[in-house]
Structures are given as C-alpha cells and as structure tokens.
C-alpha positions in Angstrom: 0.0 0.0 0.0 1.3 3.4 -0.9 1.8 5.9 1.9 -0.9 8.6 2.3 0.2 11.8 0.8 -0.6 15.4 1.8 -0.4 18.7 0.2 0.0 21.7 2.4 0.6 25.4 1.9 2.7 27.7 4.0 -0.2 29.9 5.0 0.8 33.4 6.0 4.1 32.4 7.5 6.2 35.1 6.0 10.0 35.2 6.0 9.9 37.9 8.7 9.3 35.1 11.3 5.9 36.4 12.4 2.9 34.2 11.8 0.3 36.4 13.4 0.2 34.2 16.5 0.7 35.7 20.0 4.3 35.8 21.1 4.2 36.1 24.9 4.1 32.9 27.0 0.9 34.3 28.7 -0.8 34.7 25.4 0.3 31.2 24.4 -0.6 29.4 27.6 -1.7 25.8 26.8 -5.1 26.1 28.3 -5.9 29.0 25.9 -4.7 27.3 22.7 -7.1 25.5 20.3 -6.8 23.7 17.0 -9.9 23.4 14.9 -10.1 20.7 12.3 -12.8 21.4 9.7 -14.1 18.5 7.6 -15.9 18.5 4.3 -19.5 17.5 5.0 -20.2 16.6 1.4 -17.8 13.7 1.6 -19.9 11.9 4.3 -16.8 10.3 5.9 -17.2 7.5 8.3 -16.2 8.4 11.9 -12.8 6.6 11.6 -11.9 8.2 8.3 -13.0 11.7 9.6 -10.9 11.2 12.7 -7.8 10.2 10.8 -8.1 13.1 8.4 -8.5 15.5 11.3 -5.4 14.1 12.8 -3.4 14.4 9.6 -4.3 18.1 9.1 -3.9 19.0 12.7 -0.4 17.5 12.9 0.8 19.6 9.9 -0.7 22.7 11.3 1.0 22.0 14.7 4.3 21.6 12.9 3.9 24.9 11.2 3.2 26.5 14.6 6.3 24.8 16.1 8.4 26.1 13.2 7.6 29.6 14.5 7.7 28.7 18.2 10.3 26.0 18.6 10.7 26.8 22.3 7.1 25.4 22.9 7.8 21.8 21.9 9.4 20.8 25.3 6.6 22.5 27.2 3.9 20.7 25.1 5.6 17.4 25.7 6.1 17.9 29.4 2.4 18.9 29.8 1.3 16.1 27.5 -0.9 18.6 25.6 -0.7 21.4 23.1 -4.2 22.8 23.7 -7.7 21.7 23.0 -8.9 20.2 19.7 -12.3 20.7 18.1 -13.6 19.0 15.0 -16.1 21.0 12.9 -18.0 20.3 9.7 -18.2 22.5 6.6 -20.7 22.0 3.8 -18.2 21.6 1.0 -14.7 22.3 -0.3 -15.4 26.0 -1.0 -16.1 26.5 2.7 -12.7 25.1 3.5 -11.0 27.3 1.0 -12.7 30.4 2.3 -11.7 29.5 5.9 -8.1 28.8 4.7 -8.0 32.2 3.1 -9.3 33.9 6.2 -6.8 32.0 8.4 -4.0 33.1 6.1 -5.1 36.8 6.2 -5.2 36.5 10.0 -1.7 35.1 10.1 -2.8 31.8 11.7 -1.1 28.5 11.2 -3.2 26.2 9.0 -3.0 23.1 6.8 -5.2 21.8 4.1 -5.0 18.1 3.9 -5.5 16.1 0.7 -6.0 12.4 1.0 -4.8 10.0 -1.8 -4.0 6.4 -2.5 -7.0 5.2 -0.5 -10.2 3.6 -1.8 -13.4 4.0 0.1 -16.5 4.4 -2.1 -18.2 6.6 -3.1 -15.9 9.6 -2.6 -12.4 8.0 -2.3 -11.2 6.2 -5.5 -7.5 6.6 -4.9 -7.4 10.0 -6.5 -6.4 13.1 -4.5 -9.4 14.5 -2.5 -9.1 17.5 -0.2 -10.8 16.4 3.1 -9.8 18.6 6.0 -8.6 22.0 7.0 -6.8 22.5 10.4 -6.3 26.0 11.9 -4.2 26.5 15.0 -3.0 26.1 17.6 -4.0 29.6 18.5 -6.2 31.3 21.0 -9.9 30.6 20.4 -10.6 34.3 20.1 -8.2 34.7 17.2 -10.1 32.0 15.2 -13.7 32.7 16.2 -14.4 34.9 13.2 -13.6 31.9 11.0 -14.9 29.0 13.0 -18.3 30.4 14.2 -20.1 29.5 11.0 -19.3 25.8 11.3 -21.0 23.2 13.6 -19.3 20.6 15.8 -19.2 17.1 14.4 
C-alpha cells in the first residue's frame, strides 16, 4: 500500500518570522490554545476516516506552529498537551478554501489536507481528495471569526 500523501501550503508564514500568533508565554498558555479541524461535509466520511483526516491536518498545522515557536515543543511534551482540539463540519470544499484564506489573512497556522491512494466508495477512489482544514494552535478568540459558522461534528 502506498503511503498517504498530503499537500500543504505555507499559510501566511512570511520570512519575517511572524505568523500572526501571539508571542508572549501568557498569550500562548496551553489552556488557551485550540486547534480546529474542519471536515468537508459533502464527503460523508465514516467516523474513523474523519478522525484520521482531522489528525493528519492538525499535525501539519501544529508543525507549522512549532516552526515559528520551537521553544514550545518541550513545554507541550512535558504537559502532555498542546491545547484543545475541536472538529467541525463545513458543507463543501469552497467553505474550507474560504476559511483557509481567512486564516492566512489573520496570520494563523493552517494546513489543508489532501487524501490520496485510499479507496473508500463513493468519494475516495484513490485520486487526491481534499478532506480537511486545520487551523491553529492559536487562541480561540483569534479564530472565532472563522470557526463560528461551522458546527461541531
């Protein structure tokens, strides 16, 4: 079996080293950080598939956060957490793309995950299919203008 592939974009992480996320430890305290995984509702993914896609996208978004805040990795490991995770549902791909664009403009870490090499009828025939957008970790307030239009899974 071929390994699962992903495509991700760099979001708004400019070469100036600022990704729009807060920079003080108080603003980045673990209990205030959230990662939102937003699934495409039109794909009607089974719970296991949806969970794996949310994990894939969230890991990439977390890595992008850690690229800008490498000092946080030891803290996250020692606390056994890097914030709360919430899974939401969008209607279709255009909703994910709009949310991605808004996250980019807000300077938030994000990852758009594209599944491929997996067959699960009717939507997954092995061709690349964009399934999930993750935004964060970041304070909930920084993402609310994006996430408030989606419902929890």
